[in-house]
MARVEX-459680 format. One record per residue: residue number from 1; residue in three letters; x, z, y of N, C-alpha, C in turn. Coordinates in pm, 1 decimal, padded with zeros to 6 digits. Atoms other than C-alpha are relative to their C-alpha. Last residue first. Layout:
<nodes>
     i    aa         nx         nz         ny        cax        caz        cay         cx         cz         cy
   NUM   ALA          X          Z          Y          X          Z          Y          X          Z          Y
...
</nodes>
This chain:
<nodes>
     i    aa         nx         nz         ny        cax        caz        cay         cx         cz         cy
    78   ALA    00006.8   -00143.6   -00033.5   -00572.8    03078.9    02943.6    00130.4    00048.8    00055.7
    77   SER    00058.2   -00017.2   -00132.4   -00575.3    02696.2    02960.0   -00006.4    00146.6    00041.8
    76   LEU   -00104.4   -00025.5   -00099.8   -00329.4    02658.4    02673.4   -00055.8    00028.3    00138.2
    75   ASP    00049.3    00023.5   -00135.6   -00584.6    02686.1    02390.8    00103.8    00041.8    00101.3
    74   LEU   -00098.5    00077.6   -00073.7   -00389.8    02672.0    02063.9   -00038.9   -00023.1    00144.8
    73   ALA   -00131.5   -00059.3    00018.7   -00571.8    02946.8    01870.4    00107.1   -00071.5    00080.9
    72   PRO   -00018.0   -00122.7   -00079.3   -00905.8    02836.7    02016.2    00139.1    00061.1   -00011.8
    71   PRO    00058.6   -00114.2    00070.0   -00865.6    02484.5    01869.6    00026.3    00127.4    00080.2
    70   LEU   -00089.5   -00082.4    00078.5   -00775.6    02232.1    02136.2   -00076.2    00107.5   -00075.0
    69   ARG   -00000.6    00036.0    00141.3   -01033.6    01976.3    02241.8    00087.7    00086.9   -00087.4
    68   THR    00135.0   -00008.0    00054.7   -01141.2    02091.0    02589.1   -00003.4   -00026.9   -00149.6
    67   ALA    00049.8   -00137.2   -00003.1   -00788.5    02176.3    02700.5   -00139.0    00012.6   -00060.7
    66   LEU   -00043.5   -00080.5    00113.8   -00659.1    01838.8    02586.5   -00061.5    00138.9   -00002.6
    65   PRO   -00100.6   -00096.9   -00044.9   -00861.5    01630.4    02829.5    00031.0    00098.4   -00112.9
    64   MET    00057.8   -00085.8   -00103.1   -01050.7    01373.8    02623.4    00109.8    00093.8    00048.7
    63   CYS    00003.9   -00144.6    00025.5   -00846.8    01118.6    02435.4   -00064.5    00072.5    00117.6
    62   ARG    00133.1   -00041.5    00043.3   -00944.3    00753.5    02480.8   -00011.1    00150.1   -00023.8
    61   SER    00098.9    00011.6   -00107.2   -00641.0    00665.5    02693.0   -00139.1    00048.4   -00040.3
    60   SER    00050.9    00136.4   -00007.2   -00394.0    00794.1    02437.1   -00118.6   -00002.7    00095.3
    59   ALA    00131.6    00012.9    00062.4   -00248.7    01131.3    02527.2   -00043.3   -00145.1    00013.1
    58   TYR    00048.5    00136.8    00011.6    00112.7    01214.9    02604.3   -00137.2    00007.2   -00064.9
    57   GLU    00117.9    00032.4    00079.4    00251.7    01545.5    02721.8   -00030.1   -00148.3    00002.6
    56   TYR    00010.9    00145.9   -00004.6    00574.1    01700.9    02843.3   -00117.1   -00035.4   -00088.4
    55   LEU    00094.8    00069.8    00085.3    00570.0    02074.4    02921.7    00005.5   -00149.7    00026.1
    54   LYS    00073.5    00105.9   -00069.4    00872.3    02253.4    03066.7   -00085.6   -00077.5   -00099.8
    53   GLY    00141.8   -00029.6   -00010.2    00965.3    02574.5    02884.7   -00082.3   -00104.5    00073.1
    52   ALA    00022.9   -00073.6   -00124.6    01340.9    02557.9    02943.7   -00147.6    00033.9    00020.3
    51   PRO   -00057.2   -00134.0    00015.4    01396.8    02461.1    02579.1   -00019.9    00087.2    00124.8
    50   SER   -00145.6    00002.1   -00005.0    01157.4    02173.0    02644.7    00052.9    00141.4   -00024.0
    49   PHE   -00053.5   -00099.1   -00091.9    00795.1    02192.3    02531.1    00151.9   -00004.9   -00006.1
    48   VAL   -00138.7   -00035.7    00026.3    00645.1    01881.0    02375.9    00042.2    00099.1    00107.1
    47   LEU   -00052.2   -00101.1   -00090.6    00272.4    01812.0    02347.5    00142.1    00032.7   -00041.1
    46   LEU   -00131.5   -00053.7    00032.0    00140.2    01493.1    02188.2    00041.1    00097.9    00108.7
    45   ALA   -00036.4   -00094.5   -00105.6   -00215.4    01363.3    02172.7    00129.2    00067.2   -00043.6
    44   VAL   -00122.5   -00076.8    00017.3   -00302.4    01054.4    01973.6    00019.7    00090.2    00120.9
    43   GLU   -00011.4   -00087.5   -00116.2   -00637.3    00886.2    01922.2    00117.9    00092.3   -00024.2
    42   ALA    00015.6   -00143.9    00022.6   -00585.4    00613.0    01667.4    00004.9    00073.4    00133.1
    41   ASP    00121.4   -00038.2   -00071.6   -00640.6    00239.7    01708.9   -00032.7    00147.6   -00023.2
    40   CYS    00095.6   -00051.8    00098.4   -00371.9    00181.9    01446.2   -00131.9    00042.0    00062.8
    39   LEU    00005.8    00080.5    00121.7   -00140.9   -00043.2    01646.8   -00110.0    00043.3   -00095.6
    38   LEU    00028.3    00141.0   -00026.1   -00201.1    00102.5    01992.5   -00023.6   -00078.7   -00128.5
    37   SER    00132.3    00011.6   -00060.7   -00228.9    00472.5    01910.3   -00039.2   -00145.8    00020.7
    36   LEU    00100.4   -00041.7    00097.3    00062.9    00457.9    01668.1   -00140.1   -00015.5    00057.2
    35   GLU    00014.3    00107.3    00098.2    00274.6    00259.4    01913.4   -00107.5    00032.9   -00102.6
    34   PHE    00067.0    00113.0   -00064.4    00210.9    00511.7    02190.6   -00025.2   -00112.7   -00099.4
    33   ALA    00138.9   -00042.6   -00019.7    00300.7    00804.4    01962.9   -00080.9   -00112.6    00064.9
    32   LYS    00068.0    00007.5    00130.0    00614.8    00619.7    01849.9   -00146.5    00041.2    00012.7
    31   LYS    00016.8    00141.7    00030.9    00721.0    00564.7    02212.9   -00074.5   -00017.3   -00132.2
    30   PHE    00110.5    00048.5   -00083.0    00657.8    00932.0    02290.9   -00026.1   -00148.6   -00025.1
    29   LEU    00123.4   -00057.4    00053.7    00877.4    01033.4    01996.9   -00121.7   -00047.2    00079.1
    28   GLY    00032.7    00069.9    00123.9    01153.6    00797.9    02105.5   -00129.8    00048.6   -00060.9
    27   ALA    00041.1    00136.2   -00036.9    01149.3    00934.2    02461.0   -00039.5   -00079.4   -00124.1
    26   ARG    00131.9   -00010.4   -00061.1    01159.1    01291.3    02329.6   -00053.1   -00139.0    00036.2
    25   ARG    00096.1   -00021.4    00108.5    01451.1    01206.9    02100.8   -00142.5    00007.5    00052.8
    24   LYS    00010.6    00124.3    00076.2    01646.4    01060.3    02393.2   -00101.7    00013.0   -00112.9
    23   SER    00062.7    00103.2   -00082.9    01575.4    01354.8    02622.4   -00019.9   -00129.8   -00077.0
    22   PHE    00140.8   -00034.8   -00018.6    01650.9    01613.7    02353.5   -00072.5   -00110.1    00076.8
    21   ARG    00067.4    00029.1    00126.6    01976.0    01437.4    02259.3   -00149.1    00030.0    00010.9
    20   VAL    00005.1    00146.0    00011.7    02088.9    01439.3    02624.7   -00075.3   -00038.1   -00126.1
    19   GLN    00098.3    00048.3   -00097.6    01998.7    01807.4    02659.2   -00015.8   -00151.0   -00007.9
    18   ARG    00132.2   -00040.2    00047.2    02183.5    01900.7    02337.7   -00109.2   -00052.0    00092.3
    17   SER    00034.8    00089.8    00110.9    02490.5    01702.5    02442.4   -00139.8    00030.4   -00052.4
    16   THR    00023.2    00132.8   -00056.4    02496.3    01889.1    02773.6   -00041.8   -00098.6   -00107.9
    15   ARG    00124.2    00001.2   -00077.7    02453.9    02229.8    02608.4   -00033.3   -00138.2    00055.5
    14   ASP   -00031.2    00041.4   -00136.8    02723.7    02179.8    02343.5   -00129.5   -00021.0    00077.8
    13   GLU   -00055.5   -00111.2   -00077.9    02615.5    02379.6    02036.7    00028.3   -00037.0    00145.2
    12   ILE   -00113.4    00057.3   -00073.3    02385.1    02124.8    01877.9    00050.1    00107.0    00094.9
    11   ARG    00006.1   -00007.7   -00146.3    02164.2    02318.4    01636.9    00125.7   -00061.0    00060.3
    10   ARG   -00035.6   -00130.5   -00054.2    02174.8    02205.3    01275.8   -00002.3   -00008.7    00151.6
     9   LEU    00064.1   -00028.9   -00128.4    02042.4    01923.4    01063.5    00036.8    00141.1    00042.8
     8   GLU    00031.9   -00141.6   -00017.2    02287.3    01819.1    00790.9   -00059.5    00021.5    00139.1
     7   VAL   -00058.7   -00050.7   -00122.9    02265.4    01446.8    00735.4   -00042.7    00144.9    00014.1
     6   ARG    00074.2   -00102.4   -00073.8    02203.5    01328.2    00382.5    00077.1    00045.9    00122.8
     5   GLY    00024.1   -00122.1    00075.4    02365.7    01005.7    00271.0   -00078.8    00098.7    00085.0
     4   ARG   -00066.1   -00116.2   -00058.0    02508.6    00750.8    00509.6   -00012.6    00124.5   -00087.0
     3   ARG    00088.2   -00089.1   -00075.7    02418.6    00451.3    00300.5    00077.7    00121.1    00049.6
     2   ALA    00017.8   -00135.4    00053.7    02676.6    00195.8    00202.1   -00094.8    00080.5    00088.3
     1   MET   -00001.6   -00096.1   -00107.6    02641.6   -00173.9    00287.4   -00032.1    00138.4   -00058.5
</nodes>
């Protein structure tokens, strides 16, 4: 079985395709964050901002509210 080789990463020009890819990649990333927290007993917090500025977040059950743990440079509560 042959390998694909390197894939060139570049912006997806078609808006609909870009939105579909974003949604699928976001779902996969959240699944990996959940698996990491479950399998490795790690505290995981994940923030994703869509191109439209919408916030998607995941935090493992043991994580404190994000606003109290963010470094001052990343504080989103202001």
